[in-house]
C-alpha positions in Angstrom: 38.8 -22.9 -20.2 41.3 -20.2 -19.5 44.6 -22.0 -19.4 46.6 -18.9 -19.0 45.0 -18.0 -15.7 45.4 -21.6 -14.5 49.2 -21.6 -15.1 49.7 -18.1 -13.9 47.9 -19.0 -10.6 49.8 -22.3 -10.3 52.9 -20.3 -9.9 51.9 -19.6 -6.4 52.3 -23.4 -5.9 55.8 -23.3 -7.3 56.8 -20.4 -5.2 55.3 -22.1 -2.0 57.2 -25.4 -3.1 60.5 -23.6 -2.9 59.5 -21.6 0.1 58.5 -24.7 2.1 61.8 -26.4 1.3 63.6 -24.2 3.8 62.0 -21.0 4.5 58.4 -21.5 5.6 57.8 -23.6 8.8 55.1 -26.2 8.6 53.2 -24.4 11.4 52.4 -21.4 9.5 52.3 -22.9 5.9 48.5 -23.3 6.1 48.1 -19.5 6.7 50.1 -19.0 3.5 47.8 -21.4 1.7 44.6 -19.7 2.9 45.8 -16.4 1.5 46.9 -18.0 -1.9 43.3 -19.8 -2.1 41.5 -16.6 -1.4 43.5 -14.7 -4.0 43.1 -17.5 -6.5 39.4 -17.6 -5.9 39.1 -13.9 -6.4 41.1 -14.0 -9.7 39.1 -16.9 -11.1 35.9 -15.4 -10.3 36.8 -12.0 -11.8 38.5 -13.5 -14.9 36.6 -16.5 -15.8 33.2 -16.7 -17.1 32.1 -20.3 -16.5 33.6 -23.5 -15.1 34.7 -22.0 -11.9 35.0 -25.3 -10.1 37.2 -26.8 -12.8 39.4 -23.7 -12.9 40.1 -24.0 -9.3 40.5 -27.7 -9.5 43.0 -27.6 -12.3 45.0 -24.9 -10.6 45.6 -27.1 -7.6 46.4 -30.0 -9.9 49.2 -28.0 -11.6 50.2 -26.8 -8.2 50.6 -30.5 -7.0 52.9 -31.2 -10.0 55.1 -28.2 -9.0 55.1 -29.1 -5.3 55.6 -32.8 -5.6 58.5 -32.2 -8.1 60.3 -29.6 -6.0 60.0 -31.7 -2.8 61.0 -34.9 -4.5 64.2 -33.3 -5.9 65.0 -31.3 -2.7 63.9 -34.1 -0.4 66.8 -33.9 2.1 66.5 -30.2 2.7 62.6 -30.5 2.9 62.7 -33.2 5.5 65.1 -31.4 7.5 62.7 -28.6 7.8 59.7 -30.6 8.0 60.4 -33.6 10.3 56.7 -34.4 10.8 56.3 -34.9 7.1 59.2 -37.3 6.9 57.8 -39.3 9.9 54.7 -39.7 7.9 56.1 -41.8 5.3 56.6 -45.3 6.6 57.0 -48.7 4.9 58.1 -47.5 1.6 60.8 -45.0 0.6 59.7 -41.4 1.4 60.6 -40.0 -2.0 58.3 -42.6 -3.6 55.6 -41.8 -1.1 55.8 -38.2 -2.0 54.9 -39.3 -5.7 51.8 -41.1 -4.2 50.7 -38.6 -1.7 51.3 -35.4 -3.9 48.6 -36.1 -6.4 46.2 -37.3 -3.6 46.8 -33.9 -1.6 46.5 -32.2 -5.3 43.0 -33.6 -5.7 41.9 -32.9 -2.2 43.0 -29.2 -2.3 41.7 -29.0 -5.9 38.3 -29.9 -4.7 38.4 -27.3 -1.9 39.8 -24.5 -4.3 37.1 -25.6 -6.7 34.4 -25.3 -4.3 35.8 -21.9 -3.1 35.6 -20.6 -6.7 32.1 -22.0 -7.2 30.7 -20.6 -4.1 32.4 -17.2 -4.6 31.0 -17.2 -8.3 27.4 -17.6 -6.9 27.8 -14.9 -4.4 29.8 -12.5 -6.5 28.2 -9.2 -7.4 29.9 -9.0 -10.9 28.1 -7.0 -13.6 26.1 -8.9 -16.3 28.0 -9.0 -19.6 
């Protein structure tokens, strides 16, 4: 496992966490994530020699820790700029729901990034080492 790459790539999640608090509208956020996933997939395939799915999955798990923590601590600013997300949390305090939904989204996106990395590794034309 290349933990250095996992943590380095997870800093995109930290940047996005702060960016989504007040700068990046929820309408264009998916486009940023698509670019980040494409870049992470490229880096994982080029720097790792095995366990591509696991590397991608763990990048998203670490991302979810960053994102959940930032959104939790900057809750008021985040919900001011993302009213649809605030409306999604019903029945329990929204900050607590972030602690529940954050890891669920982390696992879902981890599976997606893991599959991107695995598929890209299969079609990559990297030279044999």
